[in-house]
N, C-alpha and C positions, 0 to 999 in steps of 0.2 A: 527622899523616897518613902512613901507610906507602905504599909503592909498590904493595902488593897491593890497595889499595882502588880504584885507577884502572881496572884491568881489570874489576872488578865493575861499575863504573858503565857501562863500555862494553858489557859483557855485558847489563846491564839494558836499555840503550837498544836493543841489537840484538834482545833478546827482545821488547820492546814493538813495535818496527818489524815483526818477523816475525809477531807476533800480529795486528797490524792488516792486514798483507798477507794473512794467512790468512783473516781475516774478509772482506776485500774479495773474495778469490778464491772463497770459499764463497758470498758473496752473488751473484757473477756466475754461478756454476754453478747456483744455485737459480733465478735469474731466467731463464736460458736453458732449463732443464728445465721451467719453468712453461708454455712454449709447446707441449710435447708433449701435455699435456692442457689443452685450451682453458679449461675451467672450474675450473682449479686456482688460484683467487684467493688461497688461503692461502699458496701458495708465493711469489707476488709480494709479499704483505705481509711474509713472512719475509725475503725478499731485500731489501726496503726497510729493514727494521729492522737487518739485518746490515750493510748498506751505510752506514747513518747512523752506526752504532757505529764502523765502520772509518774513516769519513771524519772523525769527531769529533776525533781527536787526531793524525791523519796529516799529515805534512808533504807537500811536493810530491814526487811520485814515483808508483810503480806502484800503491801501495795507494789513493791518492786517485783516480787515473784509473780503476782497476778499480771502485772504489766508485761513482763517477759513472756509469760505463757500466752497472753493475748497476741503479742507480736509474733510468736512462733506459729500459732494457729492461723492468724491472718496471712502470714507469709506462705504457709503450706497451701492455704486456700487459693492464693493468687497463682501459685505454681500449678496447682491442679487445674484451675480454669485455663491457664495458658496452655497446658498440655492437652486438655480436652479440645480447645480451639484448634490447635495444630493438628491433632490426630483426626479430628472429625470435620475439618473445614469444608470438605466436599459435600458431606451430608448436611452440614449447616446451611450451605448455599442452596442446596436443593429444598430444604425445609423453608427457607425464606421465600424462595420462588413459589412454592406451593401455597404458602400463606398469602402471598400477594395475589395469586390467582383466585383465592377464595373471596377476597375483598374487592 
């Protein structure tokens, strides 16, 4: 074993940690932007998928905490959307009917 292999291992670990931190940060950003458009369920699902990938191999640190935060925000968003659809399903049906009459 030469001494040049040791930094490569350290670089590989740093790359992996940076990759997971980037995924966690991306998941958090997508989860937060999902609230801009209330019916953007696909963004919350994407945020959940990215967060689960980021959390999968992350040790304790920012990547894990950001991933958990992204999971929480995305889950709350999905619950809010489901609640809004249940509470306002009659008004939503009327809106769809009015939009169809315009086209």
